[in-house]
Short mmCIF file of the C-alpha atoms (twelve columns), coordinates in Angstrom:
data_MODEL
# 
_entry.id   MODEL 
# 
loop_
_atom_site.group_PDB 
_atom_site.id 
_atom_site.type_symbol 
_atom_site.label_atom_id 
_atom_site.label_alt_id 
_atom_site.label_comp_id 
_atom_site.label_asym_id 
_atom_site.label_seq_id 
_atom_site.Cartn_x 
_atom_site.Cartn_y 
_atom_site.Cartn_z 
_atom_site.pdbx_PDB_model_num 
ATOM 1   C CA . MET A 1   -18.064 -50.556 11.892  1 
ATOM 2   C CA . LEU A 2   -20.941 -49.864 9.989   1 
ATOM 3   C CA . THR A 3   -22.399 -46.848 11.446  1 
ATOM 4   C CA . PRO A 4   -25.900 -45.174 10.228  1 
ATOM 5   C CA . LEU A 5   -23.968 -42.271 8.813   1 
ATOM 6   C CA . ARG A 6   -21.426 -44.609 6.819   1 
ATOM 7   C CA . LEU A 7   -24.280 -46.513 5.184   1 
ATOM 8   C CA . PHE A 8   -26.319 -43.570 4.367   1 
ATOM 9   C CA . CYS A 9   -23.423 -42.104 2.497   1 
ATOM 10  C CA . LEU A 10  -23.130 -45.321 0.893   1 
ATOM 11  C CA . CYS A 11  -26.723 -45.664 -0.348  1 
ATOM 12  C CA . THR A 12  -26.479 -41.878 -1.344  1 
ATOM 13  C CA . LEU A 13  -23.721 -42.507 -3.300  1 
ATOM 14  C CA . LEU A 14  -25.377 -45.704 -5.343  1 
ATOM 15  C CA . LEU A 15  -28.246 -43.688 -5.612  1 
ATOM 16  C CA . GLY A 16  -26.431 -40.622 -6.893  1 
ATOM 17  C CA . LEU A 17  -24.536 -42.734 -9.623  1 
ATOM 18  C CA . ALA A 18  -27.507 -44.745 -10.478 1 
ATOM 19  C CA . GLY A 19  -29.589 -41.564 -11.100 1 
ATOM 20  C CA . GLY A 20  -25.955 -40.460 -13.397 1 
ATOM 21  C CA . ALA A 21  -25.883 -43.575 -15.080 1 
ATOM 22  C CA . SER A 22  -29.610 -43.727 -16.130 1 
ATOM 23  C CA . ALA A 23  -29.596 -40.132 -17.555 1 
ATOM 24  C CA . ALA A 24  -26.935 -41.147 -19.422 1 
ATOM 25  C CA . ALA A 25  -28.848 -44.101 -20.714 1 
ATOM 26  C CA . ASP A 26  -31.678 -42.171 -21.606 1 
ATOM 27  C CA . GLU A 27  -30.442 -41.287 -25.149 1 
ATOM 28  C CA . GLY A 28  -31.384 -43.968 -27.200 1 
ATOM 29  C CA . SER A 29  -32.905 -46.086 -25.456 1 
ATOM 30  C CA . GLY A 30  -36.402 -47.077 -24.148 1 
ATOM 31  C CA . TYR A 31  -35.608 -46.081 -20.605 1 
ATOM 32  C CA . VAL A 32  -35.934 -42.454 -19.318 1 
ATOM 33  C CA . LEU A 33  -35.026 -41.231 -15.744 1 
ATOM 34  C CA . GLY A 34  -37.881 -40.461 -13.672 1 
ATOM 35  C CA . ARG A 35  -40.490 -42.094 -16.197 1 
ATOM 36  C CA . GLY A 36  -39.252 -45.470 -16.147 1 
ATOM 37  C CA . LEU A 37  -38.927 -48.424 -18.655 1 
ATOM 38  C CA . HIS A 38  -41.339 -48.703 -21.681 1 
ATOM 39  C CA . LEU A 39  -41.870 -51.981 -23.409 1 
ATOM 40  C CA . PRO A 40  -44.236 -51.260 -26.103 1 
ATOM 41  C CA . ALA A 41  -44.718 -54.995 -27.223 1 
ATOM 42  C CA . LEU A 42  -45.974 -55.667 -23.740 1 
ATOM 43  C CA . ASP A 43  -48.103 -52.352 -23.738 1 
ATOM 44  C CA . LEU A 44  -45.849 -52.194 -20.089 1 
ATOM 45  C CA . THR A 45  -44.188 -49.245 -18.141 1 
ATOM 46  C CA . LEU A 46  -41.970 -50.310 -15.285 1 
ATOM 47  C CA . ALA A 47  -40.942 -47.325 -12.806 1 
ATOM 48  C CA . GLY A 48  -40.797 -46.479 -9.333  1 
ATOM 49  C CA . TYR A 49  -38.703 -44.598 -6.727  1 
ATOM 50  C CA . SER A 50  -36.345 -45.317 -3.720  1 
ATOM 51  C CA . SER A 51  -35.191 -43.045 -0.741  1 
ATOM 52  C CA . ALA A 52  -32.447 -43.162 1.967   1 
ATOM 53  C CA . ARG A 53  -32.758 -41.593 5.113   1 
ATOM 54  C CA . LEU A 54  -30.759 -40.497 8.018   1 
ATOM 55  C CA . ARG A 55  -32.279 -39.475 11.266  1 
ATOM 56  C CA . ASP A 56  -30.563 -37.928 14.453  1 
ATOM 57  C CA . LEU A 57  -33.656 -36.591 16.380  1 
ATOM 58  C CA . GLU A 58  -33.855 -35.559 20.094  1 
ATOM 59  C CA . GLY A 59  -34.169 -38.539 22.686  1 
ATOM 60  C CA . GLN A 60  -33.761 -40.714 20.146  1 
ATOM 61  C CA . PRO A 61  -30.630 -43.101 18.701  1 
ATOM 62  C CA . ALA A 62  -29.180 -42.015 15.436  1 
ATOM 63  C CA . ARG A 63  -31.104 -44.028 12.888  1 
ATOM 64  C CA . PHE A 64  -30.523 -44.763 9.015   1 
ATOM 65  C CA . ASP A 65  -32.984 -46.634 6.915   1 
ATOM 66  C CA . LEU A 66  -33.469 -47.460 3.293   1 
ATOM 67  C CA . HIS A 67  -36.971 -46.060 3.682   1 
ATOM 68  C CA . ASP A 68  -39.117 -46.634 0.391   1 
ATOM 69  C CA . LEU A 69  -38.308 -48.925 -2.544  1 
ATOM 70  C CA . SER A 70  -41.591 -48.606 -4.681  1 
ATOM 71  C CA . LEU A 71  -42.192 -50.605 -8.020  1 
ATOM 72  C CA . PHE A 72  -44.801 -49.451 -10.550 1 
ATOM 73  C CA . LEU A 73  -46.304 -51.481 -12.962 1 
ATOM 74  C CA . ILE A 74  -48.211 -49.371 -15.719 1 
ATOM 75  C CA . TRP A 75  -50.256 -51.880 -18.289 1 
ATOM 76  C CA . THR A 76  -52.260 -50.148 -21.059 1 
ATOM 77  C CA . PRO A 77  -54.125 -53.021 -23.021 1 
ATOM 78  C CA . GLY A 78  -56.386 -50.536 -24.901 1 
ATOM 79  C CA . ALA A 79  -56.724 -47.149 -25.934 1 
ATOM 80  C CA . ARG A 80  -59.307 -46.461 -23.233 1 
ATOM 81  C CA . TRP A 81  -57.622 -48.838 -20.289 1 
ATOM 82  C CA . THR A 82  -54.876 -48.382 -17.764 1 
ATOM 83  C CA . VAL A 83  -53.832 -50.712 -15.141 1 
ATOM 84  C CA . PHE A 84  -51.805 -49.298 -12.199 1 
ATOM 85  C CA . SER A 85  -50.182 -51.116 -9.346  1 
ATOM 86  C CA . GLU A 86  -47.715 -49.728 -6.823  1 
ATOM 87  C CA . ILE A 87  -45.977 -52.422 -4.371  1 
ATOM 88  C CA . GLU A 88  -43.659 -50.815 -1.708  1 
ATOM 89  C CA . ALA A 89  -41.121 -52.472 0.546   1 
ATOM 90  C CA . GLU A 90  -40.873 -50.273 3.667   1 
ATOM 91  C CA . ASP A 91  -37.678 -50.283 5.731   1 
ATOM 92  C CA . VAL A 92  -35.947 -52.401 3.802   1 
ATOM 93  C CA . VAL A 93  -32.491 -51.948 5.836   1 
ATOM 94  C CA . THR A 94  -32.018 -49.843 8.957   1 
ATOM 95  C CA . VAL A 95  -29.012 -49.179 10.956  1 
ATOM 96  C CA . ASP A 96  -28.829 -48.008 14.575  1 
ATOM 97  C CA . GLN A 97  -27.356 -48.376 17.711  1 
ATOM 98  C CA . ARG A 98  -28.233 -52.345 17.468  1 
ATOM 99  C CA . GLY A 99  -26.815 -52.586 14.161  1 
ATOM 100 C CA . LEU A 100 -27.951 -53.609 10.964  1 
ATOM 101 C CA . ASN A 101 -31.570 -54.902 10.729  1 
ATOM 102 C CA . ALA A 102 -33.189 -56.135 7.613   1 
ATOM 103 C CA . SER A 103 -36.005 -58.091 9.262   1 
ATOM 104 C CA . ASP A 104 -38.847 -55.379 9.737   1 
ATOM 105 C CA . THR A 105 -38.982 -54.923 5.842   1 
ATOM 106 C CA . GLU A 106 -42.475 -55.092 4.826   1 
ATOM 107 C CA . LEU A 107 -44.230 -55.393 1.307   1 
ATOM 108 C CA . VAL A 108 -47.318 -53.192 0.949   1 
ATOM 109 C CA . VAL A 109 -49.633 -52.926 -2.073  1 
ATOM 110 C CA . GLU A 110 -50.065 -48.618 -1.911  1 
ATOM 111 C CA . ARG A 111 -51.922 -48.722 -5.303  1 
ATOM 112 C CA . LEU A 112 -53.726 -51.540 -7.438  1 
ATOM 113 C CA . TYR A 113 -56.480 -49.667 -9.519  1 
ATOM 114 C CA . ALA A 114 -57.979 -49.661 -12.962 1 
ATOM 115 C CA . ASP A 115 -59.011 -46.813 -14.957 1 
ATOM 116 C CA . TYR A 116 -61.305 -46.661 -18.046 1 
ATOM 117 C CA . ALA A 117 -61.390 -43.401 -19.764 1 
ATOM 118 C CA . VAL A 118 -64.792 -42.775 -21.043 1 
ATOM 119 C CA . ASN A 119 -64.117 -39.543 -22.801 1 
ATOM 120 C CA . GLY A 120 -61.398 -36.519 -22.591 1 
ATOM 121 C CA . ARG A 121 -62.898 -35.304 -19.443 1 
ATOM 122 C CA . LEU A 122 -64.073 -38.424 -17.698 1 
ATOM 123 C CA . THR A 123 -62.045 -41.632 -16.361 1 
ATOM 124 C CA . LEU A 124 -63.671 -44.205 -13.995 1 
ATOM 125 C CA . ARG A 125 -61.580 -45.710 -11.641 1 
ATOM 126 C CA . ALA A 126 -61.857 -49.212 -9.310  1 
ATOM 127 C CA . GLY A 127 -59.390 -50.407 -6.689  1 
ATOM 128 C CA . ARG A 128 -57.106 -49.105 -3.971  1 
ATOM 129 C CA . PHE A 129 -55.816 -45.321 -4.422  1 
ATOM 130 C CA . LEU A 130 -54.660 -42.483 -2.848  1 
ATOM 131 C CA . THR A 131 -57.103 -40.377 -1.269  1 
ATOM 132 C CA . PRO A 132 -57.746 -37.241 -3.005  1 
ATOM 133 C CA . PHE A 133 -57.550 -34.848 -0.171  1 
ATOM 134 C CA . GLY A 134 -55.315 -32.331 -0.460  1 
ATOM 135 C CA . ARG A 135 -52.258 -31.666 -2.747  1 
ATOM 136 C CA . TRP A 136 -49.665 -33.140 -0.664  1 
ATOM 137 C CA . ASN A 137 -51.215 -36.372 -0.181  1 
ATOM 138 C CA . LEU A 138 -51.196 -37.160 -4.103  1 
ATOM 139 C CA . LEU A 139 -47.474 -35.828 -4.248  1 
ATOM 140 C CA . HIS A 140 -45.889 -37.399 -0.972  1 
ATOM 141 C CA . ALA A 141 -43.148 -39.551 -2.563  1 
ATOM 142 C CA . ASP A 142 -39.546 -38.340 -1.242  1 
ATOM 143 C CA . PRO A 143 -38.177 -37.837 -4.728  1 
ATOM 144 C CA . LEU A 144 -41.617 -35.123 -5.311  1 
ATOM 145 C CA . VAL A 145 -41.306 -33.400 -2.614  1 
ATOM 146 C CA . TRP A 146 -39.103 -30.400 -1.007  1 
ATOM 147 C CA . THR A 147 -38.868 -31.799 2.400   1 
ATOM 148 C CA . VAL A 148 -37.407 -35.271 4.337   1 
ATOM 149 C CA . THR A 149 -40.858 -35.167 6.546   1 
ATOM 150 C CA . ARG A 150 -44.291 -35.198 5.707   1 
ATOM 151 C CA . PRO A 151 -46.603 -32.256 7.304   1 
ATOM 152 C CA . LEU A 152 -48.593 -33.844 10.121  1 
ATOM 153 C CA . VAL A 153 -51.975 -32.201 9.087   1 
ATOM 154 C CA . THR A 154 -51.124 -34.286 5.378   1 
ATOM 155 C CA . SER A 155 -51.111 -37.540 7.466   1 
ATOM 156 C CA . ILE A 156 -53.816 -37.635 10.117  1 
ATOM 157 C CA . ALA A 157 -56.632 -35.929 8.958   1 
ATOM 158 C CA . ILE A 158 -58.082 -38.575 7.340   1 
ATOM 159 C CA . PRO A 159 -56.934 -41.836 5.841   1 
ATOM 160 C CA . ASP A 160 -54.219 -41.361 2.795   1 
ATOM 161 C CA . HIS A 161 -55.578 -44.443 0.958   1 
ATOM 162 C CA . GLY A 162 -59.168 -45.558 -0.096  1 
ATOM 163 C CA . THR A 163 -60.438 -48.523 -1.736  1 
ATOM 164 C CA . GLY A 164 -63.900 -48.600 -3.967  1 
ATOM 165 C CA . VAL A 165 -64.464 -46.532 -7.060  1 
ATOM 166 C CA . MET A 166 -63.716 -43.108 -8.258  1 
ATOM 167 C CA . ALA A 167 -64.648 -40.430 -11.271 1 
ATOM 168 C CA . HIS A 168 -62.281 -38.159 -12.245 1 
ATOM 169 C CA . GLY A 169 -60.932 -35.742 -14.963 1 
ATOM 170 C CA . SER A 170 -60.508 -32.142 -15.967 1 
ATOM 171 C CA . LEU A 171 -63.209 -29.646 -17.559 1 
ATOM 172 C CA . PRO A 172 -61.545 -26.202 -19.507 1 
ATOM 173 C CA . LEU A 173 -62.628 -23.292 -17.995 1 
ATOM 174 C CA . GLY A 174 -61.562 -20.589 -20.568 1 
ATOM 175 C CA . ASP A 175 -57.644 -20.650 -20.348 1 
ATOM 176 C CA . ASP A 176 -57.661 -22.305 -17.130 1 
ATOM 177 C CA . THR A 177 -59.007 -25.938 -15.941 1 
ATOM 178 C CA . ILE A 178 -60.531 -27.516 -13.145 1 
ATOM 179 C CA . ASP A 179 -59.537 -30.993 -12.030 1 
ATOM 180 C CA . TYR A 180 -62.319 -33.104 -10.319 1 
ATOM 181 C CA . SER A 181 -62.378 -36.428 -8.286  1 
ATOM 182 C CA . ILE A 182 -65.796 -37.719 -6.543  1 
ATOM 183 C CA . TYR A 183 -65.226 -41.331 -4.822  1 
ATOM 184 C CA . LEU A 184 -66.937 -43.691 -2.755  1 
ATOM 185 C CA . ASP A 185 -64.954 -46.153 -0.352  1 
ATOM 186 C CA . ASP A 186 -65.676 -49.275 1.468   1 
ATOM 187 C CA . SER A 187 -62.226 -50.625 2.777   1 
ATOM 188 C CA . ALA A 188 -63.930 -52.668 5.341   1 
ATOM 189 C CA . ALA A 189 -65.027 -54.881 2.619   1 
ATOM 190 C CA . LEU A 190 -62.601 -54.066 0.008   1 
ATOM 191 C CA . ASP A 191 -59.241 -52.918 0.797   1 
ATOM 192 C CA . PRO A 192 -56.245 -55.552 0.271   1 
ATOM 193 C CA . VAL A 193 -54.245 -54.042 3.382   1 
ATOM 194 C CA . ASP A 194 -57.292 -54.843 5.477   1 
ATOM 195 C CA . GLY A 195 -56.915 -52.292 8.315   1 
ATOM 196 C CA . GLU A 196 -52.948 -52.640 8.653   1 
ATOM 197 C CA . ALA A 197 -51.910 -49.247 7.186   1 
ATOM 198 C CA . SER A 198 -49.930 -47.346 9.477   1 
ATOM 199 C CA . PHE A 199 -48.917 -43.774 9.693   1 
ATOM 200 C CA . GLU A 200 -45.789 -42.543 7.439   1 
ATOM 201 C CA . GLU A 201 -43.455 -41.402 9.974   1 
ATOM 202 C CA . PHE A 202 -45.507 -40.882 13.174  1 
ATOM 203 C CA . ASN A 203 -46.004 -43.023 15.904  1 
ATOM 204 C CA . LEU A 204 -49.555 -42.451 16.848  1 
ATOM 205 C CA . GLY A 205 -51.073 -45.320 18.653  1 
ATOM 206 C CA . GLY A 206 -54.835 -45.773 19.065  1 
ATOM 207 C CA . LEU A 207 -55.630 -43.529 16.030  1 
ATOM 208 C CA . SER A 208 -56.457 -45.570 12.517  1 
ATOM 209 C CA . ASN A 209 -54.935 -44.839 9.602   1 
ATOM 210 C CA . ASN A 210 -57.809 -46.787 7.812   1 
ATOM 211 C CA . PHE A 211 -61.131 -45.903 6.304   1 
ATOM 212 C CA . ASP A 212 -64.060 -48.227 7.237   1 
ATOM 213 C CA . ARG A 213 -66.503 -46.621 4.692   1 
ATOM 214 C CA . ALA A 214 -66.225 -42.968 3.153   1 
ATOM 215 C CA . ALA A 215 -66.977 -41.082 0.489   1 
ATOM 216 C CA . GLY A 216 -65.890 -37.483 -0.908  1 
ATOM 217 C CA . ALA A 217 -64.764 -34.992 -3.759  1 
ATOM 218 C CA . GLN A 218 -62.180 -32.641 -4.548  1 
ATOM 219 C CA . LEU A 219 -62.399 -29.690 -7.010  1 
ATOM 220 C CA . ARG A 220 -58.851 -28.285 -8.232  1 
ATOM 221 C CA . TYR A 221 -58.632 -24.995 -10.094 1 
ATOM 222 C CA . ARG A 222 -55.436 -24.383 -11.980 1 
ATOM 223 C CA . PHE A 223 -54.714 -20.844 -13.634 1 
ATOM 224 C CA . LEU A 224 -52.014 -18.431 -14.500 1 
ATOM 225 C CA . ALA A 225 -50.983 -20.602 -17.063 1 
ATOM 226 C CA . GLU A 226 -50.556 -23.680 -14.629 1 
ATOM 227 C CA . ARG A 227 -48.489 -21.827 -12.397 1 
ATOM 228 C CA . ALA A 228 -51.068 -21.672 -9.409  1 
ATOM 229 C CA . GLU A 229 -53.700 -24.203 -7.767  1 
ATOM 230 C CA . LEU A 230 -56.709 -23.564 -5.712  1 
ATOM 231 C CA . ALA A 231 -58.157 -26.589 -4.450  1 
ATOM 232 C CA . LEU A 232 -61.112 -27.539 -2.034  1 
ATOM 233 C CA . SER A 233 -61.722 -31.174 -0.694  1 
ATOM 234 C CA . TRP A 234 -64.349 -32.638 1.532   1 
ATOM 235 C CA . ALA A 235 -64.693 -36.276 2.908   1 
ATOM 236 C CA . THR A 236 -67.174 -37.780 5.426   1 
ATOM 237 C CA . PHE A 237 -65.940 -41.302 6.916   1 
ATOM 238 C CA . SER A 238 -65.558 -43.737 9.480   1 
ATOM 239 C CA . LEU A 239 -62.351 -45.088 11.063  1 
ATOM 240 C CA . ASP A 240 -61.428 -48.568 11.286  1 
ATOM 241 C CA . GLY A 241 -62.026 -49.868 14.712  1 
ATOM 242 C CA . THR A 242 -62.989 -46.203 15.822  1 
ATOM 243 C CA . ARG A 243 -66.205 -45.229 17.235  1 
ATOM 244 C CA . GLY A 244 -68.292 -42.126 15.576  1 
ATOM 245 C CA . HIS A 245 -68.174 -40.403 12.236  1 
ATOM 246 C CA . GLN A 246 -65.813 -37.842 10.917  1 
ATOM 247 C CA . HIS A 247 -66.445 -34.853 8.515   1 
ATOM 248 C CA . ALA A 248 -63.586 -33.088 6.958   1 
ATOM 249 C CA . VAL A 249 -63.208 -30.261 4.792   1 
ATOM 250 C CA . GLY A 250 -59.689 -29.222 3.150   1 
ATOM 251 C CA . VAL A 251 -58.501 -25.789 1.322   1 
ATOM 252 C CA . ASP A 252 -54.818 -26.160 -0.447  1 
ATOM 253 C CA . GLY A 253 -53.126 -24.136 -2.656  1 
ATOM 254 C CA . ILE A 254 -49.990 -23.072 -4.542  1 
ATOM 255 C CA . VAL A 255 -48.080 -20.444 -6.587  1 
ATOM 256 C CA . HIS A 256 -44.987 -20.847 -8.521  1 
ATOM 257 C CA . TRP A 257 -43.096 -17.717 -9.129  1 
ATOM 258 C CA . ASN A 258 -39.673 -16.960 -10.819 1 
ATOM 259 C CA . ARG A 259 -38.514 -20.373 -9.273  1 
ATOM 260 C CA . PHE A 260 -40.091 -19.455 -6.118  1 
ATOM 261 C CA . GLU A 261 -43.060 -21.467 -4.694  1 
ATOM 262 C CA . PHE A 262 -45.665 -20.880 -2.069  1 
ATOM 263 C CA . SER A 263 -47.702 -23.839 -0.660  1 
ATOM 264 C CA . SER A 264 -50.447 -24.158 2.087   1 
ATOM 265 C CA . GLU A 265 -53.037 -26.881 3.339   1 
ATOM 266 C CA . LEU A 266 -55.509 -26.187 5.777   1 
ATOM 267 C CA . VAL A 267 -58.173 -28.746 7.026   1 
ATOM 268 C CA . TYR A 268 -60.923 -28.953 9.801   1 
ATOM 269 C CA . ARG A 269 -62.228 -32.057 10.822  1 
ATOM 270 C CA . VAL A 270 -65.696 -32.573 12.855  1 
ATOM 271 C CA . ASN A 271 -65.241 -35.569 15.262  1 
ATOM 272 C CA . THR A 272 -69.360 -36.505 16.135  1 
ATOM 273 C CA . ARG A 273 -67.953 -38.701 18.741  1 
ATOM 274 C CA . HIS A 274 -69.337 -37.619 21.948  1 
ATOM 275 C CA . GLY A 275 -67.154 -35.468 24.474  1 
ATOM 276 C CA . VAL A 276 -64.156 -35.649 21.794  1 
ATOM 277 C CA . ARG A 277 -63.437 -32.071 20.363  1 
ATOM 278 C CA . ASP A 278 -62.765 -31.499 16.734  1 
ATOM 279 C CA . ASP A 279 -59.664 -31.580 14.909  1 
ATOM 280 C CA . TRP A 280 -57.869 -28.858 12.838  1 
ATOM 281 C CA . GLY A 281 -54.570 -27.824 11.411  1 
ATOM 282 C CA . GLY A 282 -52.339 -26.626 8.499   1 
ATOM 283 C CA . PHE A 283 -49.055 -25.774 7.066   1 
ATOM 284 C CA . VAL A 284 -47.327 -23.107 5.323   1 
ATOM 285 C CA . GLN A 285 -44.447 -23.763 3.195   1 
ATOM 286 C CA . GLY A 286 -41.796 -21.526 1.070   1 
ATOM 287 C CA . VAL A 287 -39.130 -22.642 -1.551  1 
ATOM 288 C CA . ALA A 288 -36.342 -20.255 -2.676  1 
ATOM 289 C CA . PRO A 289 -33.573 -20.650 -5.160  1 
ATOM 290 C CA . LEU A 290 -30.516 -20.110 -3.827  1 
ATOM 291 C CA . ALA A 291 -27.764 -20.981 -6.333  1 
ATOM 292 C CA . GLY A 292 -28.210 -23.657 -9.787  1 
ATOM 293 C CA . THR A 293 -30.289 -26.417 -8.471  1 
ATOM 294 C CA . LEU A 294 -29.878 -25.624 -4.865  1 
ATOM 295 C CA . PHE A 295 -32.934 -24.365 -3.166  1 
ATOM 296 C CA . GLY A 296 -33.511 -23.189 0.587   1 
ATOM 297 C CA . VAL A 297 -37.110 -24.714 2.268   1 
ATOM 298 C CA . GLY A 298 -38.985 -23.377 5.280   1 
ATOM 299 C CA . ARG A 299 -42.447 -24.397 6.611   1 
ATOM 300 C CA . VAL A 300 -44.197 -24.081 9.903   1 
ATOM 301 C CA . GLU A 301 -47.090 -26.198 10.879  1 
ATOM 302 C CA . PHE A 302 -49.963 -26.772 13.531  1 
ATOM 303 C CA . TYR A 303 -52.149 -29.638 14.398  1 
ATOM 304 C CA . SER A 304 -54.725 -29.896 17.104  1 
ATOM 305 C CA . SER A 305 -56.488 -33.710 17.481  1 
ATOM 306 C CA . GLY A 306 -59.175 -33.609 19.764  1 
ATOM 307 C CA . LEU A 307 -59.227 -37.998 18.993  1 
ATOM 308 C CA . LEU A 308 -55.120 -37.931 20.076  1 
ATOM 309 C CA . GLY A 309 -55.953 -35.211 22.937  1 
ATOM 310 C CA . ASP A 310 -52.999 -33.368 21.923  1 
ATOM 311 C CA . ASP A 311 -51.831 -30.540 19.930  1 
ATOM 312 C CA . ALA A 312 -48.457 -30.147 17.858  1 
ATOM 313 C CA . GLY A 313 -46.511 -27.509 16.050  1 
ATOM 314 C CA . ARG A 314 -43.251 -27.703 14.242  1 
ATOM 315 C CA . ALA A 315 -40.777 -25.180 12.202  1 
ATOM 316 C CA . SER A 316 -38.891 -26.794 10.131  1 
ATOM 317 C CA . ALA A 317 -35.817 -25.209 7.490   1 
ATOM 318 C CA . GLY A 318 -33.441 -26.655 5.251   1 
ATOM 319 C CA . PHE A 319 -32.259 -27.332 1.656   1 
ATOM 320 C CA . ALA A 320 -32.792 -29.557 -1.264  1 
ATOM 321 C CA . TRP A 321 -30.537 -29.932 -4.148  1 
ATOM 322 C CA . ARG A 322 -32.139 -31.459 -7.506  1 
ATOM 323 C CA . PRO A 323 -29.146 -32.330 -9.796  1 
ATOM 324 C CA . HIS A 324 -31.497 -34.131 -11.863 1 
ATOM 325 C CA . PRO A 325 -35.173 -33.299 -11.879 1 
ATOM 326 C CA . ALA A 326 -35.955 -36.908 -10.772 1 
ATOM 327 C CA . LEU A 327 -32.777 -37.115 -8.445  1 
ATOM 328 C CA . VAL A 328 -32.855 -34.901 -4.858  1 
ATOM 329 C CA . PHE A 329 -30.742 -34.579 -1.808  1 
ATOM 330 C CA . LYS A 330 -32.408 -32.687 1.408   1 
ATOM 331 C CA . LEU A 331 -30.973 -31.948 4.777   1 
ATOM 332 C CA . GLU A 332 -33.642 -30.033 7.275   1 
ATOM 333 C CA . TYR A 333 -33.932 -29.027 11.245  1 
ATOM 334 C CA . HIS A 334 -37.134 -29.494 13.139  1 
ATOM 335 C CA . ASP A 335 -37.765 -27.549 16.280  1 
ATOM 336 C CA . GLY A 336 -41.314 -28.366 17.695  1 
ATOM 337 C CA . SER A 337 -43.376 -28.069 20.699  1 
ATOM 338 C CA . ASN A 338 -44.513 -31.759 21.023  1 
ATOM 339 C CA . ALA A 339 -41.773 -34.059 21.050  1 
ATOM 340 C CA . ARG A 340 -43.674 -37.220 21.507  1 
ATOM 341 C CA . ILE A 341 -45.311 -36.489 17.987  1 
ATOM 342 C CA . LEU A 342 -42.991 -34.132 16.385  1 
ATOM 343 C CA . PRO A 343 -39.412 -34.743 17.803  1 
ATOM 344 C CA . ASP A 344 -36.536 -32.097 17.244  1 
ATOM 345 C CA . GLY A 345 -33.558 -32.679 15.302  1 
ATOM 346 C CA . TRP A 346 -31.823 -33.347 11.640  1 
ATOM 347 C CA . GLU A 347 -32.986 -35.045 9.130   1 
ATOM 348 C CA . VAL A 348 -31.534 -36.003 5.798   1 
ATOM 349 C CA . SER A 349 -32.292 -38.143 2.702   1 
ATOM 350 C CA . CYS A 350 -31.487 -38.665 -0.934  1 
ATOM 351 C CA . GLY A 351 -34.700 -39.788 -3.438  1 
ATOM 352 C CA . ILE A 352 -34.702 -40.829 -7.006  1 
ATOM 353 C CA . LEU A 353 -37.551 -41.669 -9.344  1 
ATOM 354 C CA . PHE A 354 -35.955 -44.390 -11.941 1 
# 
């Protein structure tokens, strides 16, 4: 009988073998594991990532899903131009107490934009992009992060995608660097997903994950020889299908030291809708080396939502093993205060950048 655990083990084995085979093929080929296949004759790079996940959460049946299968196409038709697309298949295969199901697969346009490099310090972007708010949202793909789950504050404080125009770049500041992003969004008129974006991992009925219109900016200071970052994010926006306007400010930071890592994000959002209290929350996360490429990971998070009319907190602890920079196996356990939003239990995942 095909159970969630057996299918997870099979997919994990296949992803691990694919990672090993790809690493062996790196030498002497145009393919580099984690960086994709470069085709110079076409000015094209093909890459992407995939993740398999097994969940055993309190009050829910055990469930396996091939959670993400994303394909990146990067076209550089000229020295100043880059066209980037990310097409993602979500819930490709799931297995739970009802058996195997492949009918819930959805194709989503995660990103689709064109960049024009005005000079070394300014690039203009137009299209659908990840919202530059906080650090996690820009690096949320399973192989790039330490935990199976995403902190709640990084999902519901503001929508994770915008569609419009952006100016971004980096400016030197002595031995350090300041990255900046400024954007204007008109998702109501331009978004190809058109108000259908769901929340990653969370069931938050009645709350939209889509901008109507928005504007925002981010400044990120990189210092200590790129071993530390501190950033300030701001956004003002209206949500699709939700009355009132929102103003959000966020602070995030990360420090690397001797293979240890400490990171945090804090957000406060003002809800201007009459009678609705503001949203606020954050998380702190630590990563510690244990042996070789095995790391221990712990996180504490809390979010108070006026729009949801509910609060949720959770502590998570687990392990992450990175036998290759592009391949990661993760296990974690959650213990939270609100099972409806953040259920307790175990989660395991395997992710690969290809």
